[in-house]
C-alpha positions in Angstrom: -21.9 11.2 -38.3 -18.8 14.1 -38.4 -15.6 12.6 -36.8 -13.2 15.7 -35.6 -10.1 15.7 -33.7 -9.2 18.2 -30.9 -5.9 19.3 -29.3 -4.8 20.9 -25.7 -2.1 20.5 -23.6 -4.5 18.7 -20.9 -7.9 17.1 -20.9 -9.0 20.2 -19.8 -8.4 22.6 -22.3 -9.3 19.9 -24.7 -12.7 19.6 -23.5 -13.5 23.2 -23.9 -12.7 23.4 -27.2 -15.1 20.4 -28.0 -17.8 22.3 -25.9 -17.0 25.6 -27.6 -17.2 24.2 -31.3 -19.4 21.4 -31.3 -21.6 21.9 -28.5 -22.9 19.7 -25.4 -24.2 16.7 -27.4 -21.0 15.7 -29.2 -19.6 12.4 -28.6 -16.0 11.9 -27.2 -14.8 8.8 -29.1 -11.5 8.2 -27.7 -8.7 9.8 -26.0 -4.9 9.8 -26.7 -2.0 11.6 -24.7 0.6 13.1 -26.8 4.5 14.6 -25.7 2.9 17.8 -26.6 -0.5 17.0 -24.4 -3.9 15.7 -25.2 -5.5 14.8 -28.6 -9.2 14.0 -28.5 -11.7 12.8 -31.1 -15.6 13.5 -31.1 -18.6 12.9 -33.5 -21.1 15.3 -34.0 -24.3 14.7 -36.0 -24.8 18.4 -37.2 -22.8 21.3 -37.6 -22.4 24.0 -34.9 -24.6 27.1 -34.2 -22.7 29.8 -35.2 -24.1 32.0 -32.3 -23.2 28.7 -30.0 -19.8 29.7 -30.8 -19.8 33.4 -30.5 -21.2 32.9 -27.1 -18.7 30.3 -25.8 -15.9 32.5 -26.9 -17.2 35.2 -25.0 -17.5 32.7 -22.4 -14.0 31.9 -22.4 -13.3 35.2 -22.1 -15.0 35.7 -19.3 -13.7 33.1 -17.6 -9.9 33.8 -18.1 -10.7 37.2 -16.0 -12.1 35.1 -13.3 -8.9 33.1 -11.3 -11.2 31.0 -9.2 -11.0 27.2 -9.4 -12.9 25.1 -12.2 -15.6 23.1 -11.1 -16.5 20.2 -12.8 -19.5 21.4 -15.1 -17.0 24.2 -16.1 -14.5 21.9 -17.2 -16.8 19.8 -19.2 -18.8 22.8 -20.3 -22.3 24.5 -19.1 -24.9 22.3 -20.5 -22.3 18.9 -19.7 -23.8 17.0 -16.6 -22.4 18.5 -13.2 -21.1 15.3 -12.2 -18.6 12.0 -13.3 -21.6 9.7 -12.8 -23.9 11.7 -15.3 -21.2 12.3 -17.6 -21.0 8.7 -18.6 -24.1 7.9 -18.1 -24.7 10.6 -20.8 -22.1 9.2 -23.3 -23.2 5.5 -23.0 -26.9 6.7 -24.0 -24.3 7.9 -27.2 -23.1 4.6 -27.7 -26.1 2.9 -27.6 -27.7 5.0 -30.3 -24.9 4.4 -32.2 -25.2 0.5 -31.9 -28.9 0.8 -32.6 -27.9 3.0 -35.9 -25.5 0.4 -36.8 -28.2 -2.4 -36.3 -30.7 -1.3 -37.6 -28.8 -0.1 -41.3 -28.3 -3.7 -41.4 -30.7 -5.3 -44.4 -33.9 -7.4 -44.0 -34.6 -9.7 -46.6 -37.8 -11.2 -46.7 -36.9 -14.7 -47.5 -34.4 -16.7 -45.1 -31.6 -16.9 -47.0 -27.9 -19.0 -46.1 -25.8 -15.5 -44.6 -22.9 -14.5 -46.5 -19.2 -14.6 -45.6 -19.1 -10.7 -44.7 -22.8 -10.9 -42.8 -20.8 -14.0 -40.4 -18.5 -11.5 -39.4 -20.4 -7.8 -39.1 -21.4 -8.9 -35.5 -17.7 -10.0 -34.8 -16.9 -6.2 -36.1 -19.6 -4.4 -34.2 -18.5 -6.3 -31.0 -15.2 -5.3 -31.6 -16.2 -1.5 -31.9 -18.2 -1.8 -29.2 -15.0 -3.5 -27.0 -12.9 -0.5 -27.7 -15.2 2.4 -27.3 -15.9 1.0 -24.2 -12.1 1.0 -23.4 -11.7 4.5 -24.7 -14.9 5.5 -22.1 -12.9 3.9 -19.5 -10.1 5.3 -19.9 -11.8 9.0 -20.6 -13.5 8.4 -16.8 -9.8 7.5 -15.7 -8.8 10.4 -16.3 -11.7 12.5 -15.2 -11.6 10.9 -11.8 -7.0 12.1 -11.7 -8.5 15.6 -12.6 -11.2 15.7 -10.0 -9.2 14.7 -7.1 -6.3 16.9 -7.9 -9.1 19.5 -7.9 -10.6 17.9 -4.3 -6.6 17.6 -3.0 -5.7 21.8 -3.9 -9.4 22.5 -2.3 -8.1 20.3 0.9 -4.8 22.1 0.6 -6.3 25.7 0.6 -8.6 25.0 3.3 -5.8 23.3 5.5 -2.2 24.3 5.0 -1.5 22.9 8.4 -2.9 19.8 7.9 -1.2 19.5 4.2 2.6 20.3 5.7 2.0 17.3 8.7 0.7 14.9 6.0 3.6 15.6 3.8 6.2 15.3 6.7 4.6 11.9 8.7 4.9 10.4 4.7 8.5 11.0 4.6 8.5 9.4 7.9 7.8 6.2 6.7 3.9 6.3 7.9 0.9 4.9 6.0 -1.1 7.5 4.2 -4.2 5.4 5.9 -2.6 6.3 8.8 -1.2 9.5 8.6 -4.7 11.0 7.5 -6.5 9.6 10.4 -3.8 11.2 13.0 -3.4 14.7 11.3 -7.7 14.4 11.1 -7.2 15.4 15.2 -5.1 17.9 15.3 -6.3 20.7 17.0 -6.7 24.2 14.9 -5.7 26.2 17.1 -1.9 24.5 17.4 0.8 25.8 15.3 3.7 23.6 13.6 5.3 22.6 16.0 2.6 22.1 18.8 1.0 20.0 16.3 3.6 18.2 15.0 4.9 16.9 18.8 0.1 16.2 19.6 0.7 13.5 16.7 4.2 12.0 17.9 2.0 11.3 21.3 -1.0 10.2 19.4 1.0 7.5 17.6 2.6 6.6 20.8 -0.7 6.1 22.1 -1.5 4.0 19.5 1.5 1.9 19.6 0.9 -1.4 21.3 4.1 -2.4 23.5 4.6 -5.6 25.6 7.4 -5.4 28.6 9.9 -8.1 28.4 7.1 -10.7 27.3 9.3 -13.8 26.5 11.6 -13.9 29.7 9.6 -13.5 32.1 6.5 -15.7 31.1 7.6 -19.7 31.1 6.8 -22.1 28.4 7.5 -22.8 24.7 7.7 -20.4 22.6 8.0 -20.0 18.4 9.8 -17.3 16.5 8.5 -17.3 12.9 8.9 -14.9 10.1 10.4 -15.4 6.5 13.6 -15.8 5.6 16.5 -13.5 6.7 14.4 -11.3 9.2 17.0 -12.9 11.6 15.1 -15.5 14.0 18.0 -17.6 14.8 20.2 -14.5 15.6 17.4 -13.9 17.6 16.6 -16.8 19.3 20.4 -17.1 20.8 19.8 -14.0 22.2 16.8 -14.9 23.8 18.8 -18.0 25.4 21.4 -16.5 26.4 19.6 -13.7 28.5 17.4 -16.7 29.4 20.2 -18.8 31.2 22.3 -15.4 32.8 18.8 -14.5 34.3 17.2 -18.5 35.3 20.5 -20.5 34.8 21.8 -23.1 31.9 19.7 -25.6 33.1 16.1 -24.1 32.6 16.5 -22.9 29.2 16.5 -25.7 26.0 16.2 -25.0 22.0 14.5 -26.6 18.7 15.3 -25.5 15.7 12.8 -26.7 13.0 14.6 -25.5 10.3 15.6 -28.6 8.0 15.7 -27.0 4.8 18.8 -24.6 5.0 22.9 -25.7 4.4 24.5 -25.0 7.7 21.5 -23.8 9.9 21.0 -26.5 12.3 24.8 -25.8 12.8 24.3 -22.0 13.2 22.0 -22.6 16.0 24.1 -25.6 17.4 27.3 -23.5 18.2 25.7 -20.9 19.8 23.9 -23.2 22.2 28.0 -24.9 22.9 28.8 -21.2 23.8 25.5 -20.8 25.5 25.7 -23.8 27.8 21.9 -24.7 27.2 20.8 -28.4 24.8 19.6 -28.2 21.1 17.8 -30.4 19.3 16.2 -31.0 15.8 12.9 -31.5 14.7 12.2 -32.9 11.3 8.4 -33.7 11.6 5.6 -33.1 14.4 6.3 -36.1 15.7 9.9 -35.6 16.7 8.8 -31.8 17.7 6.0 -33.3 20.2 8.6 -35.9 21.8 11.2 -32.9 22.3 8.8 -31.3 24.0 8.1 -33.7 25.9 11.6 -34.1 27.1 11.9 -30.8 27.9 9.0 -30.5 29.4 10.9 -29.7 33.4 12.4 -26.4 31.2 11.7 -23.3 32.3 12.1 -21.7 28.3 12.1 -23.6 24.9 12.8 -22.0 22.4 11.8 -22.7 18.6 13.3 -21.3 15.4 11.3 -22.3 12.7 12.5 -22.5 9.2 12.3 -19.0 7.0 10.2 -19.4 3.9 9.2 -16.7 1.7 5.0 -15.7 1.6 4.5 -17.2 -1.6 6.3 -20.7 -0.6 4.1 -23.8 0.2 6.7 -25.3 2.5 5.4 -22.4 5.2 1.5 -23.9 5.1 3.3 -27.2 6.5 5.0 -25.7 8.9 2.2 -24.1 10.1 0.3 -26.5 10.8 3.1 -28.5 12.2 3.2 -25.5 15.2 -0.7 -26.3 15.2 -0.3 -30.1 15.3 1.0 -29.5 18.8 -2.1 -28.9 20.4 -0.9 -30.7 24.2 1.5 -27.7 24.7 0.5 -24.3 24.6 3.2 -22.3 22.0 3.2 -19.0 22.2 3.9 -17.6 18.5 5.8 -14.3 17.9 6.2 -13.0 14.1 10.1 -11.7 13.7 10.0 -8.7 11.0 12.6 -7.0 10.0 11.9 -2.8 10.1 14.2 -1.6 6.8 11.9 -3.8 5.2 8.9 -2.3 2.7 5.6 -1.3 4.0 4.0 -3.6 1.5 6.3 -6.4 2.4 5.5 -6.3 6.0 1.9 -6.3 5.8 2.1 -8.9 3.4 4.0 -11.1 6.0 1.3 -10.2 8.7 -1.5 -11.6 5.9 0.7 -14.8 5.9 0.8 -15.2 9.4 -2.7 -14.4 10.5 -3.4 -18.1 9.9 -2.3 -18.6 13.1 -2.8 -17.0 16.4 0.1 -14.3 16.8 1.1 -13.3 20.7 3.2 -10.7 18.9 6.2 -9.6 17.3 9.7 -8.9 17.4 11.5 -6.0 15.3 15.1 -6.9 14.1 17.6 -4.9 11.7 17.0 -1.9 13.7 20.3 -0.9 13.0 19.6 -0.8 9.8 16.5 1.5 9.1 16.4 4.8 7.3 12.8 5.3 8.8 10.3 3.8 10.9 7.1 5.2 9.8 6.8 1.5 7.7 6.9 -1.0 10.9 5.1 1.2 13.2 1.9 1.2 10.6 2.5 -1.9 9.9 2.2 -2.5 14.2 -0.7 0.0 14.7 -2.7 -1.3 11.5 -2.5 -4.9 12.3 -2.9 -4.0 16.3 0.5 -6.5 16.7 2.4 -6.0 20.6 6.1 -5.4 19.7 7.2 -7.2 22.4 11.7 -6.6 21.6 13.9 -4.6 19.5 16.9 -5.9 18.1 19.7 -3.5 16.2 22.7 -5.2 16.0 24.5 -8.9 15.5 25.5 -8.7 19.2 24.5 -11.8 21.2 23.0 -11.2 23.9 23.8 -7.5 23.8 21.6 -6.0 21.1 18.3 -6.9 22.4 16.1 -4.9 24.4 12.2 -4.5 25.6 10.4 -2.6 23.3 9.2 0.9 24.1 6.7 2.9 22.5 8.2 6.5 23.8 12.1 4.7 21.9 10.3 3.9 19.2 8.5 7.2 18.0 11.6 8.8 19.6 14.2 6.9 17.4 11.3 7.7 14.3 11.5 11.5 14.6 15.5 11.0 14.4 15.4 8.9 11.7 13.1 11.5 9.9 15.6 14.2 10.9 18.8 12.4 10.0 17.9 10.7 6.8 14.6 12.7 5.2 14.7 15.6 5.5 18.4 16.3 4.5 17.0 14.6 1.5 14.5 16.9 1.0 17.1 19.6 1.7 19.8 18.3 -1.0 16.9 18.2 -3.5 15.7 21.6 -3.1 19.4 22.5 -3.6 19.5 20.9 -6.5 16.6 22.1 -8.0 17.5 25.6 -7.4 21.1 25.0 -9.0 19.4 23.6 -12.0 17.7 26.6 -12.1 20.6 29.3 -12.0 
């Protein structure tokens, strides 16, 4: 078995060289990326046929004369398998043959004797070689999958250019990939650019679920939950102030479970003095039960929970504290800051799924550069948005959620920031080209 190296500007060109010079029976041993392109190490058992080389050279000339997009079989060679799975199976068979040849090379002795030090180490060498070959095959498979997916994406873009344009707009708006592809697939074929964009915005609005004034309109006990820094305490103060204005100070009370953050109780207590409603602190589930019994005649009791990271073990303890109060039906609402990353918001929702959520509140809308991330999380997890907080003023900067307002705000943020950024990037590239 002989080994040769081939260099190309990309994987396609390097594989073509292997096929042209060594034929379809060559085995790919490794591939590496260089600054100038790709290096492939290939092995072969016999010298390539000169007629095959000449034939492949003619094929190469004919192929350059055409401009169609090459298929996977054309990338690898006419005699090669036409699918990635078949290619990997062929190379796995080649690796198996090589392994059998290595095992057959070991001398067989008629009389048993104690193995030497070299013979003891030989299986380790074989395992290391096989492991290295498996890693190289896996790397090659990933590269081929990436190239094939790129060809598929190019074909989709060619067949449906409007869909590609709409997908890019939704991505710049902050909409997740899965949700964007789902809504774009419903776009009417006969619609133009503007009609299709308005259709997508209406479709997102129909998928988004909201509740109008759910907390203040219904009496009972409400707990606001969420990670640290989402604005739970300020939102509690806004809700308490609006409830006092609507139902009177004697019908509203606030309980805080935040016993860890320095000054947490003082902050909510200060709000309580300004608003005029009582504020109490509970250390554990037993004290929470006693306070809820004490405030049983109140129309609305708001519970401010401590803010923990999703990875903090104290979060589980706090969730258990809420669950243990089965004597009172506590409605739980998740507070999410709308200016957070999509993955962070998704992870927050996953952690708080352990309890039954009645809805969510989006905060810090005034600090957002896009709203698509929050809209995607709400739609994909079927969360009902109840309130929107867009400032620090108490109680003015809190309003009931509206699908029309959210989608319109998301579109305005896209026009204000995403389009300006895209245009600036285009201008900078044109200046650099000059």
